[in-house]
N, C-alpha and C positions, 0 to 999 in steps of 0.2 A: 764315491764321487757324487757331488750334489747334482740334482736333476737339471739345474740351469747351466751347468758347466759343459762345455763341449771339448772333445779331444781335438787338439790342433797339432799339426805337424811342426816340429821344431827343427830348424836347420842350424847347424853350428858351423862356424868358420874358424879354422885354425889361424893363430897369429901370423904364421908365415904366408898365409893365403889372403890376408886382409887387403893388402894393397891391390892385388890382382882383382879381387871381388869389387872393391870400390871403383877401380878403373872400369871394369866391365859394366857396372851400373851407372857410370858417369858421375860419380860423386867424389872421386879422389882429389881432383883439383879444388873443389869446394872445401873439403876437409883441410887440405894442406894450406889453403889460403885464408883459413880462419872464418869461413862463411857459414859454418854449421854450429848450431848450439843445441844443447840438451832440451828436449821437449818438455821436461819436467822443471828443471831449475834454471835453465837459460845459460849455463856455463858453456864455455867454448869446448867443442868436441875436437879431440885430437886422436891420432892413431894410438896413443898410449891409454887414453881414458874411455874409449868407445866400448860400450858393453852390449847394446842392442841396436839393431837396424830394423826399422819397421817399414815395409813397403805399403804405401798408401794407394797410389794409383801409378799408372805408367810414368816412370821417371820422377816420381815424387816419393820422398823418403823422410821419415822422422828418425831421430837418433836419441838414445838414452845413454847418459854417462855411467861410469862405474860406481857412482856414489850409491851406497846401499839403500838410502832412503828413496832415491829416484827409481831404482830397480823395484823396490817393494811397492812404491806407488803405481808403477806401470802394471805390475802383476795384480795388484789389488783392483785395478781398473779392468780386470779380465783381459789383459793383453792388448788393449786398445791404446792408441796414442792419446796422450793427455791433451 
């Protein structure tokens, strides 16, 4: 592991729990109504293409779609929102 990298706790959400998690964090209605876009490419985030949820501040979240290039760009940015 490089000296500049930090270990971070990774939390996973099962597909069957995604709706409940989004409801709990107050983002379900936004996703279902088409108000959420990928922080990398700007495509519309749906329940089917959502790959990463990043908590920014209280009630503020960024989302990354399941496009491989977007996921790679997110991780290459050391796990910070783009």
